[in-house]
KEVEXTI-342369 format. One record per atom (N, C-alpha, C, O): residue number from 1; residue in one letter; atom name; x, y negated, z. Coordinates in steps of 0.02 Angstrom, whole numbers, m for minus. Example, Ala and Ser with C-alpha at 12.3 -4.5 7.8 and 13.67 -1.06 7.14 Angstrom:
BEGIN
<node num="1" residu="A" atome="N" u="660" v="284" w="390"/>
<node num="1" residu="A" atome="CA" u="615" v="225" w="390"/>
<node num="1" residu="A" atome="C" u="660" v="165" w="390"/>
<node num="1" residu="A" atome="O" u="712" v="166" w="423"/>
<node num="2" residu="S" atome="N" u="642" v="112" w="354"/>
<node num="2" residu="S" atome="CA" u="684" v="53" w="357"/>
<node num="2" residu="S" atome="C" u="645" v="m2" w="394"/>
<node num="2" residu="S" atome="O" u="670" v="m57" w="402"/>
***
This chain:
BEGIN
<node num="1" residu="M" atome="N" u="2197" v="m8269" w="193"/>
<node num="1" residu="M" atome="CA" u="2138" v="m8235" w="152"/>
<node num="1" residu="M" atome="C" u="2119" v="m8297" w="100"/>
<node num="1" residu="M" atome="O" u="2139" v="m8354" w="111"/>
<node num="2" residu="I" atome="N" u="2082" v="m8283" w="48"/>
<node num="2" residu="I" atome="CA" u="2073" v="m8319" w="m23"/>
<node num="2" residu="I" atome="C" u="2004" v="m8305" w="m23"/>
<node num="2" residu="I" atome="O" u="1978" v="m8249" w="m28"/>
<node num="3" residu="E" atome="N" u="1973" v="m8367" w="m17"/>
<node num="3" residu="E" atome="CA" u="1936" v="m8388" w="6"/>
<node num="3" residu="E" atome="C" u="1881" v="m8373" w="m72"/>
<node num="3" residu="E" atome="O" u="1826" v="m8347" w="m65"/>
<node num="4" residu="W" atome="N" u="1906" v="m8393" w="m137"/>
<node num="4" residu="W" atome="CA" u="1883" v="m8412" w="m178"/>
<node num="4" residu="W" atome="C" u="1923" v="m8356" w="m225"/>
<node num="4" residu="W" atome="O" u="1929" v="m8297" w="m208"/>
<node num="5" residu="T" atome="N" u="1953" v="m8388" w="m300"/>
<node num="5" residu="T" atome="CA" u="1951" v="m8346" w="m359"/>
<node num="5" residu="T" atome="C" u="2026" v="m8355" w="m330"/>
<node num="5" residu="T" atome="O" u="2049" v="m8402" w="m297"/>
<node num="6" residu="W" atome="N" u="2070" v="m8271" w="m361"/>
<node num="6" residu="W" atome="CA" u="2122" v="m8251" w="m343"/>
<node num="6" residu="W" atome="C" u="2128" v="m8204" w="m411"/>
<node num="6" residu="W" atome="O" u="2087" v="m8187" w="m454"/>
<node num="7" residu="R" atome="N" u="2196" v="m8193" w="m400"/>
<node num="7" residu="R" atome="CA" u="2230" v="m8148" w="m456"/>
<node num="7" residu="R" atome="C" u="2281" v="m8109" w="m419"/>
<node num="7" residu="R" atome="O" u="2308" v="m8128" w="m368"/>
<node num="8" residu="I" atome="N" u="2298" v="m8023" w="m466"/>
<node num="8" residu="I" atome="CA" u="2379" v="m7985" w="m447"/>
<node num="8" residu="I" atome="C" u="2398" v="m7986" w="m486"/>
<node num="8" residu="I" atome="O" u="2364" v="m7962" w="m532"/>
<node num="9" residu="E" atome="N" u="2477" v="m8018" w="m507"/>
<node num="9" residu="E" atome="CA" u="2521" v="m8005" w="m565"/>
<node num="9" residu="E" atome="C" u="2559" v="m7955" w="m530"/>
<node num="9" residu="E" atome="O" u="2575" v="m7951" w="m470"/>
<node num="10" residu="R" atome="N" u="2570" v="m7916" w="m581"/>
<node num="10" residu="R" atome="CA" u="2639" v="m7866" w="m595"/>
<node num="10" residu="R" atome="C" u="2686" v="m7909" w="m624"/>
<node num="10" residu="R" atome="O" u="2672" v="m7968" w="m631"/>
<node num="11" residu="S" atome="N" u="2750" v="m7882" w="m645"/>
<node num="11" residu="S" atome="CA" u="2810" v="m7930" w="m686"/>
<node num="11" residu="S" atome="C" u="2795" v="m7948" w="m727"/>
<node num="11" residu="S" atome="O" u="2839" v="m7987" w="m745"/>
<node num="12" residu="N" atome="N" u="2738" v="m7946" w="m776"/>
<node num="12" residu="N" atome="CA" u="2743" v="m7946" w="m841"/>
<node num="12" residu="N" atome="C" u="2666" v="m7967" w="m869"/>
<node num="12" residu="N" atome="O" u="2646" v="m7990" w="m923"/>
<node num="13" residu="A" atome="N" u="2632" v="m7948" w="m807"/>
<node num="13" residu="A" atome="CA" u="2531" v="m7969" w="m835"/>
<node num="13" residu="A" atome="C" u="2494" v="m7964" w="m763"/>
<node num="13" residu="A" atome="O" u="2512" v="m7949" w="m706"/>
<node num="14" residu="I" atome="N" u="2443" v="m7982" w="m790"/>
<node num="14" residu="I" atome="CA" u="2383" v="m7989" w="m741"/>
<node num="14" residu="I" atome="C" u="2349" v="m7930" w="m723"/>
<node num="14" residu="I" atome="O" u="2313" v="m7900" w="m763"/>
<node num="15" residu="A" atome="N" u="2361" v="m7907" w="m658"/>
<node num="15" residu="A" atome="CA" u="2351" v="m7821" w="m633"/>
<node num="15" residu="A" atome="C" u="2284" v="m7840" w="m626"/>
<node num="15" residu="A" atome="O" u="2259" v="m7814" w="m676"/>
<node num="16" residu="C" atome="N" u="2244" v="m7867" w="m599"/>
<node num="16" residu="C" atome="CA" u="2165" v="m7876" w="m590"/>
<node num="16" residu="C" atome="C" u="2161" v="m7967" w="m547"/>
<node num="16" residu="C" atome="O" u="2198" v="m8012" w="m527"/>
<node num="17" residu="G" atome="N" u="2112" v="m7955" w="m551"/>
<node num="17" residu="G" atome="CA" u="2069" v="m8044" w="m527"/>
<node num="17" residu="G" atome="C" u="2007" v="m8038" w="m491"/>
<node num="17" residu="G" atome="O" u="1971" v="m7988" w="m492"/>
<node num="18" residu="S" atome="N" u="1994" v="m8090" w="m460"/>
<node num="18" residu="S" atome="CA" u="1928" v="m8095" w="m427"/>
<node num="18" residu="S" atome="C" u="1860" v="m8084" w="m483"/>
<node num="18" residu="S" atome="O" u="1808" v="m8054" w="m468"/>
<node num="19" residu="W" atome="N" u="1874" v="m8111" w="m543"/>
<node num="19" residu="W" atome="CA" u="1834" v="m8100" w="m610"/>
<node num="19" residu="W" atome="C" u="1845" v="m8064" w="m660"/>
<node num="19" residu="W" atome="O" u="1834" v="m8071" w="m720"/>
<node num="20" residu="G" atome="N" u="1880" v="m8000" w="m609"/>
<node num="20" residu="G" atome="CA" u="1901" v="m7942" w="m675"/>
<node num="20" residu="G" atome="C" u="1861" v="m7901" w="m662"/>
<node num="20" residu="G" atome="O" u="1807" v="m7911" w="m635"/>
<node num="21" residu="N" atome="N" u="1890" v="m7833" w="m684"/>
<node num="21" residu="N" atome="CA" u="1875" v="m7755" w="m662"/>
<node num="21" residu="N" atome="C" u="1860" v="m7766" w="m587"/>
<node num="21" residu="N" atome="O" u="1900" v="m7796" w="m551"/>
<node num="22" residu="E" atome="N" u="1801" v="m7741" w="m564"/>
<node num="22" residu="E" atome="CA" u="1800" v="m7750" w="m478"/>
<node num="22" residu="E" atome="C" u="1844" v="m7664" w="m452"/>
<node num="22" residu="E" atome="O" u="1869" v="m7660" w="m396"/>
<node num="23" residu="E" atome="N" u="1848" v="m7595" w="m509"/>
<node num="23" residu="E" atome="CA" u="1879" v="m7549" w="m485"/>
<node num="23" residu="E" atome="C" u="1932" v="m7550" w="m468"/>
<node num="23" residu="E" atome="O" u="1958" v="m7514" w="m425"/>
<node num="24" residu="L" atome="N" u="1975" v="m7619" w="m525"/>
<node num="24" residu="L" atome="CA" u="2050" v="m7622" w="m509"/>
<node num="24" residu="L" atome="C" u="2086" v="m7641" w="m443"/>
<node num="24" residu="L" atome="O" u="2143" v="m7635" w="m420"/>
<node num="25" residu="W" atome="N" u="2006" v="m7674" w="m415"/>
<node num="25" residu="W" atome="CA" u="2045" v="m7702" w="m339"/>
<node num="25" residu="W" atome="C" u="2063" v="m7671" w="m297"/>
<node num="25" residu="W" atome="O" u="2090" v="m7702" w="m252"/>
<node num="26" residu="E" atome="N" u="2059" v="m7608" w="m290"/>
<node num="26" residu="E" atome="CA" u="2057" v="m7572" w="m228"/>
<node num="26" residu="E" atome="C" u="2135" v="m7511" w="m219"/>
<node num="26" residu="E" atome="O" u="2166" v="m7488" w="m172"/>
<node num="27" residu="V" atome="N" u="2140" v="m7506" w="m311"/>
<node num="27" residu="V" atome="CA" u="2193" v="m7479" w="m344"/>
<node num="27" residu="V" atome="C" u="2270" v="m7528" w="m327"/>
<node num="27" residu="V" atome="O" u="2322" v="m7506" w="m302"/>
<node num="28" residu="W" atome="N" u="2256" v="m7598" w="m350"/>
<node num="28" residu="W" atome="CA" u="2307" v="m7672" w="m333"/>
<node num="28" residu="W" atome="C" u="2308" v="m7663" w="m237"/>
<node num="28" residu="W" atome="O" u="2361" v="m7648" w="m208"/>
<node num="29" residu="L" atome="N" u="2257" v="m7673" w="m207"/>
<node num="29" residu="L" atome="CA" u="2259" v="m7701" w="m154"/>
<node num="29" residu="L" atome="C" u="2278" v="m7647" w="m114"/>
<node num="29" residu="L" atome="O" u="2287" v="m7663" w="m55"/>
<node num="30" residu="N" atome="N" u="2287" v="m7587" w="m128"/>
<node num="30" residu="N" atome="CA" u="2323" v="m7533" w="m107"/>
<node num="30" residu="N" atome="C" u="2411" v="m7528" w="m119"/>
<node num="30" residu="N" atome="O" u="2453" v="m7523" w="m75"/>
<node num="31" residu="R" atome="N" u="2421" v="m7529" w="m179"/>
<node num="31" residu="R" atome="CA" u="2492" v="m7570" w="m181"/>
<node num="31" residu="R" atome="C" u="2501" v="m7602" w="m154"/>
<node num="31" residu="R" atome="O" u="2562" v="m7594" w="m151"/>
<node num="32" residu="C" atome="N" u="2488" v="m7652" w="m115"/>
<node num="32" residu="C" atome="CA" u="2507" v="m7699" w="m66"/>
<node num="32" residu="C" atome="C" u="2506" v="m7693" w="m29"/>
<node num="32" residu="C" atome="O" u="2547" v="m7735" w="m12"/>
<node num="33" residu="T" atome="N" u="2489" v="m7668" w="22"/>
<node num="33" residu="T" atome="CA" u="2466" v="m7616" w="61"/>
<node num="33" residu="T" atome="C" u="2541" v="m7612" w="104"/>
<node num="33" residu="T" atome="O" u="2593" v="m7603" w="71"/>
<node num="34" residu="G" atome="N" u="2546" v="m7619" w="186"/>
<node num="34" residu="G" atome="CA" u="2629" v="m7591" w="186"/>
<node num="34" residu="G" atome="C" u="2682" v="m7631" w="175"/>
<node num="34" residu="G" atome="O" u="2729" v="m7633" w="215"/>
<node num="35" residu="Q" atome="N" u="2681" v="m7661" w="127"/>
<node num="35" residu="Q" atome="CA" u="2718" v="m7684" w="81"/>
<node num="35" residu="Q" atome="C" u="2766" v="m7739" w="128"/>
<node num="35" residu="Q" atome="O" u="2740" v="m7756" w="182"/>
<node num="36" residu="Q" atome="N" u="2817" v="m7762" w="115"/>
<node num="36" residu="Q" atome="CA" u="2855" v="m7816" w="146"/>
<node num="36" residu="Q" atome="C" u="2835" v="m7884" w="125"/>
<node num="36" residu="Q" atome="O" u="2826" v="m7882" w="64"/>
<node num="37" residu="V" atome="N" u="2820" v="m7953" w="151"/>
<node num="37" residu="V" atome="CA" u="2826" v="m7985" w="93"/>
<node num="37" residu="V" atome="C" u="2897" v="m8029" w="101"/>
<node num="37" residu="V" atome="O" u="2926" v="m8054" w="149"/>
<node num="38" residu="A" atome="N" u="2908" v="m8026" w="37"/>
<node num="38" residu="A" atome="CA" u="2968" v="m8052" w="5"/>
<node num="38" residu="A" atome="C" u="2966" v="m8121" w="m7"/>
<node num="38" residu="A" atome="O" u="3025" v="m8138" w="m2"/>
<node num="39" residu="D" atome="N" u="2927" v="m8176" w="m20"/>
<node num="39" residu="D" atome="CA" u="2913" v="m8246" w="m38"/>
<node num="39" residu="D" atome="C" u="2821" v="m8266" w="m20"/>
<node num="39" residu="D" atome="O" u="2768" v="m8235" w="m23"/>
<node num="40" residu="V" atome="N" u="2846" v="m8345" w="1"/>
<node num="40" residu="V" atome="CA" u="2769" v="m8352" w="1"/>
<node num="40" residu="V" atome="C" u="2791" v="m8428" w="m18"/>
<node num="40" residu="V" atome="O" u="2831" v="m8462" w="14"/>
<node num="41" residu="Q" atome="N" u="2741" v="m8454" w="m99"/>
<node num="41" residu="Q" atome="CA" u="2765" v="m8512" w="m94"/>
<node num="41" residu="Q" atome="C" u="2699" v="m8545" w="m119"/>
<node num="41" residu="Q" atome="O" u="2657" v="m8515" w="m152"/>
<node num="42" residu="T" atome="N" u="2693" v="m8619" w="m97"/>
<node num="42" residu="T" atome="CA" u="2638" v="m8662" w="m111"/>
<node num="42" residu="T" atome="C" u="2666" v="m8678" w="m185"/>
<node num="42" residu="T" atome="O" u="2724" v="m8677" w="m205"/>
<node num="43" residu="F" atome="N" u="2588" v="m8696" w="m227"/>
<node num="43" residu="F" atome="CA" u="2627" v="m8729" w="m314"/>
<node num="43" residu="F" atome="C" u="2561" v="m8768" w="m314"/>
<node num="43" residu="F" atome="O" u="2515" v="m8760" w="m273"/>
<node num="44" residu="G" atome="N" u="2561" v="m8818" w="m372"/>
<node num="44" residu="G" atome="CA" u="2509" v="m8842" w="m386"/>
<node num="44" residu="G" atome="C" u="2475" v="m8931" w="m348"/>
<node num="44" residu="G" atome="O" u="2463" v="m8941" w="m289"/>
<node num="45" residu="R" atome="N" u="2470" v="m8973" w="m395"/>
<node num="45" residu="R" atome="CA" u="2458" v="m9016" w="m343"/>
<node num="45" residu="R" atome="C" u="2400" v="m9035" w="m285"/>
<node num="45" residu="R" atome="O" u="2390" v="m9077" w="m241"/>
<node num="46" residu="L" atome="N" u="2376" v="m8990" w="m308"/>
<node num="46" residu="L" atome="CA" u="2318" v="m8954" w="m232"/>
<node num="46" residu="L" atome="C" u="2354" v="m8885" w="m227"/>
<node num="46" residu="L" atome="O" u="2363" v="m8842" w="m270"/>
<node num="47" residu="P" atome="N" u="2369" v="m8888" w="m173"/>
<node num="47" residu="P" atome="CA" u="2420" v="m8834" w="m156"/>
<node num="47" residu="P" atome="C" u="2393" v="m8784" w="m161"/>
<node num="47" residu="P" atome="O" u="2338" v="m8791" w="m134"/>
<node num="48" residu="E" atome="N" u="2400" v="m8716" w="m188"/>
<node num="48" residu="E" atome="CA" u="2377" v="m8657" w="m202"/>
<node num="48" residu="E" atome="C" u="2426" v="m8613" w="m165"/>
<node num="48" residu="E" atome="O" u="2464" v="m8642" w="m127"/>
<node num="49" residu="I" atome="N" u="2430" v="m8545" w="m173"/>
<node num="49" residu="I" atome="CA" u="2472" v="m8515" w="m141"/>
<node num="49" residu="I" atome="C" u="2493" v="m8451" w="m164"/>
<node num="49" residu="I" atome="O" u="2446" v="m8413" w="m181"/>
<node num="50" residu="M" atome="N" u="2562" v="m8424" w="m170"/>
<node num="50" residu="M" atome="CA" u="2570" v="m8358" w="m197"/>
<node num="50" residu="M" atome="C" u="2609" v="m8324" w="m134"/>
<node num="50" residu="M" atome="O" u="2655" v="m8341" w="m98"/>
<node num="51" residu="V" atome="N" u="2582" v="m8287" w="m138"/>
<node num="51" residu="V" atome="CA" u="2631" v="m8216" w="m92"/>
<node num="51" residu="V" atome="C" u="2661" v="m8163" w="m134"/>
<node num="51" residu="V" atome="O" u="2625" v="m8134" w="m173"/>
<node num="52" residu="S" atome="N" u="2710" v="m8152" w="m131"/>
<node num="52" residu="S" atome="CA" u="2744" v="m8111" w="m185"/>
<node num="52" residu="S" atome="C" u="2785" v="m8024" w="m123"/>
<node num="52" residu="S" atome="O" u="2824" v="m8030" w="m75"/>
<node num="53" residu="T" atome="N" u="2772" v="m7993" w="m136"/>
<node num="53" residu="T" atome="CA" u="2785" v="m7922" w="m104"/>
<node num="53" residu="T" atome="C" u="2842" v="m7871" w="m110"/>
<node num="53" residu="T" atome="O" u="2854" v="m7841" w="m163"/>
<node num="54" residu="S" atome="N" u="2866" v="m7866" w="m69"/>
<node num="54" residu="S" atome="CA" u="2932" v="m7809" w="m88"/>
<node num="54" residu="S" atome="C" u="2924" v="m7764" w="m178"/>
<node num="54" residu="S" atome="O" u="2974" v="m7744" w="m208"/>
<node num="55" residu="N" atome="N" u="2883" v="m7759" w="m194"/>
<node num="55" residu="N" atome="CA" u="2880" v="m7710" w="m251"/>
<node num="55" residu="N" atome="C" u="2855" v="m7738" w="m301"/>
<node num="55" residu="N" atome="O" u="2824" v="m7709" w="m346"/>
<node num="56" residu="D" atome="N" u="2872" v="m7826" w="m295"/>
<node num="56" residu="D" atome="CA" u="2869" v="m7853" w="m354"/>
<node num="56" residu="D" atome="C" u="2783" v="m7850" w="m368"/>
<node num="56" residu="D" atome="O" u="2765" v="m7828" w="m423"/>
<node num="57" residu="I" atome="N" u="2736" v="m7871" w="m321"/>
<node num="57" residu="I" atome="CA" u="2679" v="m7908" w="m340"/>
<node num="57" residu="I" atome="C" u="2663" v="m7961" w="m311"/>
<node num="57" residu="I" atome="O" u="2680" v="m7976" w="m253"/>
<node num="58" residu="H" atome="N" u="2632" v="m7991" w="m345"/>
<node num="58" residu="H" atome="CA" u="2600" v="m8064" w="m325"/>
<node num="58" residu="H" atome="C" u="2530" v="m8055" w="m325"/>
<node num="58" residu="H" atome="O" u="2488" v="m8029" w="m361"/>
<node num="59" residu="I" atome="N" u="2534" v="m8088" w="m265"/>
<node num="59" residu="I" atome="CA" u="2452" v="m8124" w="m259"/>
<node num="59" residu="I" atome="C" u="2441" v="m8199" w="m243"/>
<node num="59" residu="I" atome="O" u="2477" v="m8230" w="m204"/>
<node num="60" residu="L" atome="N" u="2379" v="m8229" w="m280"/>
<node num="60" residu="L" atome="CA" u="2376" v="m8293" w="m315"/>
<node num="60" residu="L" atome="C" u="2296" v="m8317" w="m305"/>
<node num="60" residu="L" atome="O" u="2242" v="m8297" w="m327"/>
<node num="61" residu="S" atome="N" u="2320" v="m8375" w="m254"/>
<node num="61" residu="S" atome="CA" u="2244" v="m8410" w="m279"/>
<node num="61" residu="S" atome="C" u="2228" v="m8455" w="m308"/>
<node num="61" residu="S" atome="O" u="2278" v="m8489" w="m317"/>
<node num="62" residu="F" atome="N" u="2168" v="m8487" w="m340"/>
<node num="62" residu="F" atome="CA" u="2166" v="m8529" w="m378"/>
<node num="62" residu="F" atome="C" u="2127" v="m8545" w="m372"/>
<node num="62" residu="F" atome="O" u="2089" v="m8500" w="m392"/>
<node num="63" residu="A" atome="N" u="2074" v="m8619" w="m342"/>
<node num="63" residu="A" atome="CA" u="2005" v="m8634" w="m335"/>
<node num="63" residu="A" atome="C" u="1983" v="m8655" w="m418"/>
<node num="63" residu="A" atome="O" u="2023" v="m8680" w="m457"/>
<node num="64" residu="T" atome="N" u="1935" v="m8646" w="m428"/>
<node num="64" residu="T" atome="CA" u="1894" v="m8653" w="m470"/>
<node num="64" residu="T" atome="C" u="1833" v="m8709" w="m497"/>
<node num="64" residu="T" atome="O" u="1807" v="m8731" w="m548"/>
<node num="65" residu="T" atome="N" u="1833" v="m8715" w="m421"/>
<node num="65" residu="T" atome="CA" u="1771" v="m8757" w="m410"/>
<node num="65" residu="T" atome="C" u="1787" v="m8813" w="m381"/>
<node num="65" residu="T" atome="O" u="1843" v="m8820" w="m356"/>
<node num="66" residu="E" atome="N" u="1734" v="m8871" w="m379"/>
<node num="66" residu="E" atome="CA" u="1754" v="m8937" w="m339"/>
<node num="66" residu="E" atome="C" u="1755" v="m8921" w="m285"/>
<node num="66" residu="E" atome="O" u="1718" v="m8879" w="m259"/>
<node num="67" residu="G" atome="N" u="1816" v="m8966" w="m250"/>
<node num="67" residu="G" atome="CA" u="1823" v="m8978" w="m181"/>
<node num="67" residu="G" atome="C" u="1881" v="m8924" w="m172"/>
<node num="67" residu="G" atome="O" u="1893" v="m8888" w="m221"/>
<node num="68" residu="Q" atome="N" u="1919" v="m8916" w="m111"/>
<node num="68" residu="Q" atome="CA" u="1981" v="m8913" w="m91"/>
<node num="68" residu="Q" atome="C" u="2011" v="m8811" w="m113"/>
<node num="68" residu="Q" atome="O" u="1971" v="m8764" w="m117"/>
<node num="69" residu="P" atome="N" u="2072" v="m8807" w="m122"/>
<node num="69" residu="P" atome="CA" u="2092" v="m8742" w="m132"/>
<node num="69" residu="P" atome="C" u="2053" v="m8696" w="m72"/>
<node num="69" residu="P" atome="O" u="2039" v="m8732" w="m24"/>
<node num="70" residu="E" atome="N" u="2036" v="m8636" w="m64"/>
<node num="70" residu="E" atome="CA" u="2001" v="m8614" w="m12"/>
<node num="70" residu="E" atome="C" u="2054" v="m8559" w="12"/>
<node num="70" residu="E" atome="O" u="2050" v="m8509" w="m23"/>
<node num="71" residu="W" atome="N" u="2095" v="m8555" w="56"/>
<node num="71" residu="W" atome="CA" u="2136" v="m8516" w="55"/>
<node num="71" residu="W" atome="C" u="2172" v="m8515" w="124"/>
<node num="71" residu="W" atome="O" u="2165" v="m8570" w="150"/>
<node num="72" residu="S" atome="N" u="2197" v="m8485" w="152"/>
<node num="72" residu="S" atome="CA" u="2236" v="m8487" w="225"/>
<node num="72" residu="S" atome="C" u="2292" v="m8429" w="244"/>
<node num="72" residu="S" atome="O" u="2284" v="m8368" w="242"/>
<node num="73" residu="L" atome="N" u="2354" v="m8468" w="266"/>
<node num="73" residu="L" atome="CA" u="2383" v="m8402" w="292"/>
<node num="73" residu="L" atome="C" u="2380" v="m8388" w="385"/>
<node num="73" residu="L" atome="O" u="2383" v="m8436" w="423"/>
<node num="74" residu="L" atome="N" u="2376" v="m8340" w="401"/>
<node num="74" residu="L" atome="CA" u="2356" v="m8329" w="467"/>
<node num="74" residu="L" atome="C" u="2392" v="m8303" w="495"/>
<node num="74" residu="L" atome="O" u="2424" v="m8265" w="458"/>
<node num="75" residu="D" atome="N" u="2411" v="m8301" w="550"/>
<node num="75" residu="D" atome="CA" u="2467" v="m8264" w="597"/>
<node num="75" residu="D" atome="C" u="2440" v="m8231" w="645"/>
<node num="75" residu="D" atome="O" u="2420" v="m8259" w="696"/>
<node num="76" residu="R" atome="N" u="2436" v="m8162" w="635"/>
<node num="76" residu="R" atome="CA" u="2404" v="m8112" w="704"/>
<node num="76" residu="R" atome="C" u="2460" v="m8123" w="762"/>
<node num="76" residu="R" atome="O" u="2440" v="m8131" w="820"/>
<node num="77" residu="R" atome="N" u="2511" v="m8123" w="752"/>
<node num="77" residu="R" atome="CA" u="2554" v="m8093" w="789"/>
<node num="77" residu="R" atome="C" u="2536" v="m8138" w="889"/>
<node num="77" residu="R" atome="O" u="2501" v="m8188" w="896"/>
<node num="78" residu="P" atome="N" u="2561" v="m8113" w="928"/>
<node num="78" residu="P" atome="CA" u="2527" v="m8152" w="974"/>
<node num="78" residu="P" atome="C" u="2580" v="m8221" w="995"/>
<node num="78" residu="P" atome="O" u="2570" v="m8261" w="1041"/>
<node num="79" residu="D" atome="N" u="2639" v="m8220" w="947"/>
<node num="79" residu="D" atome="CA" u="2654" v="m8289" w="978"/>
<node num="79" residu="D" atome="C" u="2663" v="m8314" w="912"/>
<node num="79" residu="D" atome="O" u="2719" v="m8331" w="893"/>
<node num="80" residu="R" atome="N" u="2613" v="m8318" w="876"/>
<node num="80" residu="R" atome="CA" u="2597" v="m8330" w="834"/>
<node num="80" residu="R" atome="C" u="2627" v="m8423" w="801"/>
<node num="80" residu="R" atome="O" u="2637" v="m8468" w="841"/>
<node num="81" residu="L" atome="N" u="2633" v="m8429" w="745"/>
<node num="81" residu="L" atome="CA" u="2634" v="m8520" w="703"/>
<node num="81" residu="L" atome="C" u="2551" v="m8510" w="690"/>
<node num="81" residu="L" atome="O" u="2507" v="m8467" w="682"/>
<node num="82" residu="P" atome="N" u="2562" v="m8572" w="694"/>
<node num="82" residu="P" atome="CA" u="2486" v="m8612" w="678"/>
<node num="82" residu="P" atome="C" u="2453" v="m8585" w="603"/>
<node num="82" residu="P" atome="O" u="2490" v="m8592" w="554"/>
<node num="83" residu="N" atome="N" u="2407" v="m8565" w="595"/>
<node num="83" residu="N" atome="CA" u="2357" v="m8555" w="515"/>
<node num="83" residu="N" atome="C" u="2390" v="m8616" w="476"/>
<node num="83" residu="N" atome="O" u="2400" v="m8672" w="500"/>
<node num="84" residu="L" atome="N" u="2407" v="m8593" w="402"/>
<node num="84" residu="L" atome="CA" u="2400" v="m8653" w="344"/>
<node num="84" residu="L" atome="C" u="2349" v="m8649" w="308"/>
<node num="84" residu="L" atome="O" u="2332" v="m8602" w="272"/>
<node num="85" residu="I" atome="N" u="2320" v="m8707" w="318"/>
<node num="85" residu="I" atome="CA" u="2260" v="m8726" w="266"/>
<node num="85" residu="I" atome="C" u="2253" v="m8793" w="203"/>
<node num="85" residu="I" atome="O" u="2287" v="m8843" w="213"/>
<node num="86" residu="V" atome="N" u="2229" v="m8791" w="170"/>
<node num="86" residu="V" atome="CA" u="2235" v="m8850" w="148"/>
<node num="86" residu="V" atome="C" u="2169" v="m8889" w="137"/>
<node num="86" residu="V" atome="O" u="2120" v="m8867" w="108"/>
<node num="87" residu="S" atome="N" u="2179" v="m8985" w="180"/>
<node num="87" residu="S" atome="CA" u="2137" v="m8998" w="208"/>
<node num="87" residu="S" atome="C" u="2153" v="m9075" w="154"/>
<node num="87" residu="S" atome="O" u="2212" v="m9091" w="149"/>
<node num="88" residu="D" atome="N" u="2118" v="m9102" w="130"/>
<node num="88" residu="D" atome="CA" u="2103" v="m9166" w="100"/>
<node num="88" residu="D" atome="C" u="2176" v="m9182" w="59"/>
<node num="88" residu="D" atome="O" u="2217" v="m9227" w="67"/>
<node num="89" residu="G" atome="N" u="2171" v="m9101" w="m7"/>
<node num="89" residu="G" atome="CA" u="2225" v="m9112" w="m40"/>
<node num="89" residu="G" atome="C" u="2304" v="m9102" w="m20"/>
<node num="89" residu="G" atome="O" u="2355" v="m9104" w="m54"/>
<node num="90" residu="V" atome="N" u="2294" v="m9092" w="48"/>
<node num="90" residu="V" atome="CA" u="2390" v="m9063" w="84"/>
<node num="90" residu="V" atome="C" u="2378" v="m9007" w="114"/>
<node num="90" residu="V" atome="O" u="2324" v="m8979" w="121"/>
<node num="91" residu="L" atome="N" u="2441" v="m8987" w="134"/>
<node num="91" residu="L" atome="CA" u="2448" v="m8930" w="162"/>
<node num="91" residu="L" atome="C" u="2452" v="m8946" w="234"/>
<node num="91" residu="L" atome="O" u="2491" v="m8991" w="250"/>
<node num="92" residu="T" atome="N" u="2412" v="m8913" w="286"/>
<node num="92" residu="T" atome="CA" u="2426" v="m8926" w="346"/>
<node num="92" residu="T" atome="C" u="2393" v="m8886" w="399"/>
<node num="92" residu="T" atome="O" u="2334" v="m8866" w="398"/>
<node num="93" residu="A" atome="N" u="2434" v="m8877" w="441"/>
<node num="93" residu="A" atome="CA" u="2453" v="m8840" w="498"/>
<node num="93" residu="A" atome="C" u="2365" v="m8847" w="557"/>
<node num="93" residu="A" atome="O" u="2333" v="m8899" w="568"/>
<node num="94" residu="E" atome="N" u="2352" v="m8787" w="578"/>
<node num="94" residu="E" atome="CA" u="2294" v="m8792" w="635"/>
<node num="94" residu="E" atome="C" u="2297" v="m8749" w="678"/>
<node num="94" residu="E" atome="O" u="2321" v="m8696" w="658"/>
<node num="95" residu="D" atome="N" u="2281" v="m8750" w="739"/>
<node num="95" residu="D" atome="CA" u="2286" v="m8706" w="791"/>
<node num="95" residu="D" atome="C" u="2234" v="m8661" w="789"/>
<node num="95" residu="D" atome="O" u="2229" v="m8618" w="832"/>
***
């Protein structure tokens, strides 16, 4: 879940983003649907997140307002792992 600003990158350009053409959102979100998650990384001094898919699409958060990066990584499986969030500038697990 990304609360604030985000973008989707293809291999050599930004495909769409939260401040871009809304008509592209559905197209690119559909390209992500059903793909395997190939990698998950955090980056930046205040942790942002990048999720990479098996078809070389990358979904990134990047907050541009005061406060904390507003994203969380949720596990919906029955024997789930804790949710990951940013709290006080630190990557934090919460149940």
